C-alpha positions as CSV (number, residue, x, y, z in Angstrom):
1,M,-4.3,92.0,-221.5
2,S,-1.9,94.8,-220.5
3,V,1.8,94.2,-220.7
4,A,3.6,94.4,-217.3
5,T,6.2,97.2,-217.4
6,G,7.4,97.4,-213.8
7,I,8.6,100.4,-211.8
8,R,11.9,102.1,-212.7
9,Y,13.2,105.6,-213.0
10,A,13.1,106.0,-216.8
11,P,9.3,106.4,-217.3
12,I,9.1,108.6,-214.2
13,L,11.8,110.8,-215.6
14,A,10.0,111.0,-218.9
15,E,6.4,111.3,-217.8
16,G,6.2,112.0,-214.1
17,L,5.2,110.1,-210.9
18,S,1.5,110.0,-211.7
19,K,2.3,107.7,-214.7
20,L,3.1,104.9,-212.2
21,F,1.4,105.8,-208.9
22,Y,-1.9,106.7,-207.3
23,C,-1.9,108.9,-204.2
24,W,-4.3,109.3,-201.3
25,V,-4.2,110.8,-197.9
26,R,-6.0,110.4,-194.6
27,V,-6.8,113.6,-192.8
28,P,-8.9,114.5,-189.7
29,S,-12.5,115.3,-190.7
30,Q,-13.9,118.8,-190.2
31,R,-17.4,117.4,-190.0
32,P,-19.0,116.7,-186.6
33,G,-19.4,113.0,-185.9
34,F,-16.6,111.9,-188.3
35,A,-13.1,111.1,-187.2
36,E,-11.3,111.3,-190.5
37,E,-11.6,111.1,-194.3
38,F,-9.7,109.8,-197.3
39,K,-8.8,112.2,-200.1
40,P,-7.2,111.5,-203.5
41,C,-4.2,113.5,-204.4
42,R,-1.3,113.8,-206.8
43,P,2.0,112.0,-206.0
44,E,3.9,115.1,-207.0
45,D,2.1,117.0,-204.1
46,F,4.0,115.0,-201.5
47,W,7.0,113.4,-203.3
48,R,9.3,116.1,-204.6
49,I,12.1,114.7,-206.7
50,S,15.1,116.2,-208.5
51,N,17.4,115.0,-211.2
52,E,20.3,116.6,-209.5
53,E,22.8,114.6,-207.4
54,R,24.9,115.7,-204.4
55,S,27.2,112.9,-205.5
56,Y,26.7,109.8,-207.7
57,T,23.3,108.2,-206.9
58,D,22.7,110.6,-204.0
59,F,19.7,112.4,-205.6
60,I,17.9,115.4,-204.0
61,A,14.4,114.1,-203.1
62,S,11.9,114.3,-200.3
63,Y,8.7,112.3,-199.6
64,A,6.8,114.3,-197.0
65,K,3.9,114.0,-194.6
66,P,3.1,117.5,-193.6
67,K,1.4,118.4,-190.4
68,G,-2.4,118.1,-190.5
69,Y,-2.1,114.7,-192.3
70,I,-2.5,111.3,-190.7
71,T,-1.3,109.2,-193.6
72,V,0.2,109.9,-197.1
73,S,0.1,106.8,-199.3
74,L,1.5,106.0,-202.7
75,R,0.2,102.9,-204.4
76,S,1.5,101.6,-207.8
77,R,-1.0,101.5,-210.6
78,E,0.4,98.2,-211.7
79,A,0.1,95.0,-209.7
80,F,2.9,92.4,-209.8
81,R,2.6,88.7,-210.0
82,F,5.1,87.1,-207.7
83,G,7.1,90.3,-207.7
84,V,10.6,91.4,-206.9
85,F,10.9,94.6,-205.0
86,E,14.0,96.6,-204.4
87,L,14.4,100.0,-202.6
88,R,17.6,101.9,-201.8
89,T,16.9,104.5,-199.2
90,K,17.7,106.0,-195.8
91,L,15.3,105.4,-193.0
92,P,14.8,108.4,-190.7
93,K,14.2,108.4,-186.9
94,Y,11.7,110.7,-185.2
95,L,10.7,110.9,-181.6
96,N,7.1,109.4,-181.5
97,G,7.3,109.4,-185.3
98,P,5.3,107.6,-188.0
99,M,5.7,104.2,-189.5
100,L,7.1,103.7,-193.1
101,W,5.6,100.8,-195.0
102,F,7.2,99.6,-198.2
103,G,6.8,96.5,-200.3
104,F,3.7,94.6,-201.6
105,E,0.2,95.3,-200.3
106,A,-3.1,94.9,-202.0
107,E,-5.0,97.5,-199.9
108,D,-5.2,99.0,-196.5
109,L,-5.9,96.9,-193.3
110,F,-3.9,94.0,-194.8
111,M,-6.9,93.1,-197.0
112,G,-5.9,91.1,-200.0
113,G,-2.5,90.3,-198.5
114,V,0.8,91.9,-197.7
115,I,4.5,91.1,-198.1
116,H,6.4,94.2,-197.0
117,F,8.8,95.9,-194.6
118,M,7.8,98.4,-191.9
119,W,10.2,100.8,-190.3
120,H,9.1,102.4,-187.1
121,T,10.7,105.8,-187.0
122,G,10.0,106.3,-183.3
123,Q,11.4,103.0,-182.1
124,G,14.2,102.6,-184.7
125,K,13.0,99.1,-185.5
126,L,12.6,97.2,-188.8
127,Y,9.9,94.6,-189.3
128,A,8.9,92.1,-192.0
129,F,5.1,91.4,-192.4
130,A,3.4,88.7,-194.4
131,G,-0.1,87.3,-194.5
132,S,-3.6,88.9,-194.8
133,I,-6.4,90.3,-192.7
134,A,-7.3,87.1,-190.8
135,S,-3.8,86.3,-189.7
136,R,-0.2,87.3,-190.5
137,I,3.3,87.2,-189.1
138,E,5.3,90.1,-187.8
139,I,9.1,89.6,-187.6
140,D,11.4,92.1,-185.8
141,L,14.4,92.1,-188.1
142,T,16.3,94.7,-186.0
143,P,18.5,92.2,-184.0
144,I,18.8,89.8,-186.9
145,A,19.9,92.3,-189.6
146,G,22.5,93.8,-187.2
147,V,22.5,97.2,-188.9
148,Q,23.6,99.8,-186.4
149,D,22.4,102.9,-188.3
150,Y,19.7,103.0,-191.0
151,S,19.5,106.8,-191.1
152,S,22.9,108.2,-191.9
153,D,23.6,106.2,-195.1
154,Y,21.7,104.3,-197.8
155,H,20.7,100.7,-197.4
156,L,19.2,98.2,-199.9
157,F,15.9,96.5,-199.0
158,K,14.7,93.6,-201.2
159,I,11.7,91.3,-201.3
160,V,11.4,88.2,-203.5
161,Y,7.9,86.6,-203.7
162,R,7.4,83.2,-205.4
163,E,4.9,80.4,-205.0
164,G,4.9,79.3,-201.4
165,L,7.7,81.5,-200.2
166,A,8.6,85.2,-199.5
167,L,12.1,86.3,-198.7
168,W,13.4,89.6,-197.3
169,Y,16.9,90.9,-197.8
170,V,18.8,93.7,-196.1
171,D,22.0,94.9,-197.8
172,G,22.2,91.7,-199.8
173,S,21.8,89.3,-196.8
174,L,18.7,87.1,-196.4
175,R,17.1,88.1,-193.1
176,A,13.6,86.5,-193.2
177,I,11.6,83.8,-194.9
178,A,7.9,83.3,-194.8
179,I,6.4,79.9,-195.7
180,L,3.0,80.8,-197.3
181,G,-0.1,78.7,-197.4
182,S,-3.8,78.5,-196.7
183,G,-5.7,76.7,-194.0
184,D,-6.3,77.3,-190.3
185,A,-5.2,80.9,-190.4
186,R,-4.8,81.3,-186.7
187,D,-1.9,78.8,-186.8
188,S,0.4,81.5,-188.3
189,G,3.5,82.4,-186.4
190,V,7.3,82.8,-186.3
191,L,9.0,79.4,-186.0
192,Y,12.7,80.4,-185.9
193,N,13.7,83.9,-184.8
194,A,17.5,84.2,-184.8
195,K,20.4,84.7,-187.1
196,P,21.0,84.4,-190.0
197,Y,17.3,84.7,-190.9
198,A,14.0,84.3,-189.2
199,V,11.5,81.7,-190.5
200,G,7.7,82.3,-190.3
201,F,4.6,80.3,-191.3
202,V,1.5,82.0,-192.8
203,R,-1.9,80.3,-193.4
204,D,-3.7,83.4,-194.7
205,L,-2.3,83.4,-198.2
206,P,-1.6,86.8,-199.8
207,A,-2.9,87.3,-203.4
208,A,-0.4,86.2,-206.1
209,Q,-0.7,89.6,-207.8
210,L,0.0,92.6,-205.6
211,P,0.7,96.3,-206.1
212,I,3.3,98.1,-204.0
213,L,3.0,100.8,-201.4
214,L,5.2,103.6,-200.0
215,D,3.4,104.8,-196.9
216,I,4.1,107.4,-194.2
217,D,1.6,106.5,-191.6
218,G,0.8,107.9,-188.1
219,G,3.0,109.9,-185.8
220,D,2.1,113.3,-184.4
221,V,-0.5,114.9,-186.7
222,D,0.8,118.4,-185.7
223,R,4.4,117.7,-187.0
224,D,6.0,117.5,-190.4
225,Y,7.9,114.3,-191.4
226,E,10.2,113.7,-194.3
227,W,11.5,110.5,-195.9
228,V,14.6,110.9,-198.2
229,I,13.7,108.6,-201.0
230,H,14.2,108.9,-204.8
231,P,12.6,106.8,-207.5
232,W,16.0,106.0,-209.0
233,G,16.5,103.7,-206.0
234,L,13.1,101.9,-206.6
235,R,12.8,98.9,-208.9
236,V,9.9,96.5,-209.0
237,F,9.1,93.8,-211.6
238,E,7.2,90.6,-211.9
239,G,9.2,87.5,-210.8
240,D,9.4,83.8,-211.4
241,P,6.8,81.8,-209.5
242,K,9.0,78.7,-209.6
243,A,12.3,80.4,-208.9
244,L,15.1,78.2,-207.6
245,I,16.0,79.1,-204.1
246,A,19.7,78.4,-203.3
247,L,20.6,78.8,-199.6
248,D,23.9,78.4,-197.9
249,L,23.6,76.4,-194.7
250,Y,24.6,78.5,-191.7
251,I,25.5,77.5,-188.2
252,E,22.3,78.1,-186.1
253,N,22.0,81.5,-184.3
254,S,24.9,83.0,-186.3
255,D,26.0,84.6,-189.6
256,T,28.7,81.9,-189.9
257,K,28.4,79.6,-193.0
258,L,28.9,75.9,-192.4
259,R,31.0,75.9,-195.6
260,G,34.6,76.4,-194.6
261,F,34.0,75.6,-190.9
262,S,36.5,73.3,-189.1
263,L,35.4,70.5,-186.8
264,A,37.4,68.4,-184.3
265,S,36.8,64.7,-184.1
266,G,33.6,64.1,-182.1
267,E,32.4,67.7,-182.6
268,R,28.7,68.3,-183.6
269,V,27.3,71.3,-185.4
270,C,23.7,72.2,-186.2
271,T,22.5,74.5,-189.0
272,A,19.8,77.1,-189.1
273,P,16.5,75.7,-190.5
274,F,15.4,75.9,-194.1
275,P,11.8,75.7,-195.5
276,G,10.4,72.3,-196.1
277,T,7.1,72.8,-197.9
278,L,8.3,73.1,-201.5
279,D,8.2,70.2,-203.9
280,Y,11.9,69.7,-204.2
281,K,14.6,69.9,-201.5
282,E,18.2,68.9,-202.1
283,V,21.0,69.2,-199.5
284,V,24.5,69.2,-201.1
285,F,27.3,68.4,-198.6
286,S,31.0,67.6,-198.5
287,S,33.7,67.5,-195.8
288,T,37.4,66.6,-195.7
289,G,36.7,64.5,-192.7
290,A,34.3,61.6,-192.2
291,G,31.1,61.8,-190.1
292,E,27.4,61.4,-190.0
293,L,25.0,63.9,-191.6
294,V,21.5,63.9,-190.1
295,I,18.6,65.8,-191.7
296,E,16.0,66.6,-189.0
297,A,12.4,67.6,-189.6
298,Y,10.4,70.1,-187.4
299,A,7.0,69.1,-186.2
300,G,4.9,69.9,-183.2
301,G,7.5,72.3,-181.8
302,K,10.2,69.6,-181.8
303,W,13.0,68.3,-184.1
304,F,12.9,64.6,-185.3
305,E,15.5,62.6,-187.2
306,H,14.4,62.3,-190.8
307,T,17.4,61.0,-192.8
308,R,20.9,59.8,-191.7
309,V,23.8,59.6,-194.1
310,R,27.3,58.2,-193.4
311,V,29.7,60.7,-194.9
312,D,33.2,59.8,-196.1
313,G,35.8,62.4,-196.4
314,E,36.5,64.1,-199.8
315,K,33.2,62.9,-201.3
316,L,30.3,65.0,-202.5
317,Y,26.8,64.0,-201.4
318,S,23.5,65.2,-202.8
319,I,20.6,64.2,-200.5
320,V,17.1,64.7,-201.8
321,V,14.8,65.3,-198.8
322,G,11.5,63.6,-199.3
323,G,8.1,64.5,-197.7
324,R,6.8,67.8,-196.5
325,N,7.5,69.3,-193.1
326,T,7.4,72.9,-192.1
327,M,11.2,73.1,-191.7
328,Y,14.3,70.9,-191.9
329,R,17.8,71.4,-190.7
330,A,21.1,69.6,-191.0
331,V,23.3,68.2,-188.2
332,F,26.8,67.1,-188.8
333,E,28.6,64.8,-186.3
334,A,32.3,64.6,-187.2
335,R,34.1,61.3,-186.7
336,E,37.4,62.8,-187.5
337,K,39.0,66.2,-187.8
338,G,38.1,68.0,-191.0
339,V,36.7,71.1,-192.8
340,V,33.2,71.4,-194.3
341,Y,33.9,71.8,-198.0
342,E,30.3,72.3,-199.2
343,A,27.0,72.9,-197.4
344,R,24.0,74.2,-199.4
345,V,20.3,73.5,-199.9
346,F,18.4,73.9,-203.2
347,L,14.6,74.4,-203.1
348,K,12.1,74.4,-205.9
């Protein structure tokens, strides 16, 4: 059995891009009756990198799709089991331009499964994709992430894949969660699509072990396109399939954490949902003022009361949420004025 080595700059610096990547292109066919053809290539033919920096970590590099090409695709030689993907890059904008795909994907057409980002250079929109060929979710992260300009400066994009969940981060903030499973594949969809993060449900499970892709796909075949990306900013390794997920509870439809939030007597606040399908779910909560903490479960498009706890001020509560539902959320009803001291959920 081969030992997983991951993707990082050191082996590329020492031995070149072909050490870690395959490369193929799609081009219009010159033969009558055939629309296009695949051709193998060398990564170095399209991804030109330098060890020189304009400033610290601002390397000179260009990943190009020249005119005459439909797609230029880089695929890692190594596949990663429940991987962690990080990419620091600028995302260009082009009128009627191509799509940039980056993250985990087994093969083209979503076969074998995908958990990746897509940046549409023509629309200036960022998406998260998860699922496989039969069914998948597509989440528009643009209004959720709130980034005004992806092109002028570098941003950090991260994916964490573990058993049952995938998580997408933009500049260190969690912006999407996919609940992963198998079953009636056509039931996949986005369940919550607002700040601080979207939550989707997938029933066409991606493979546990996936390579990564860096694709420039589509656009005007008669134009040149360039993506400023350097392998120093790319790091991919195998992850922990049982990784603990620790989430702050946020006020729904906002980037405001419930922790530190002040409530008047009689005021009610509801959190953004969190996934409910993992084996262990524990809500940790404390407030300086008394109230009622209600854990609600999502089913059939509605929220139902699941657990109700009477909360006294200045006490810490750990509430293990039993059962499995697609999502849960917390609702705090203050009986007296106070400040929420702690509000988190731990999933495993």
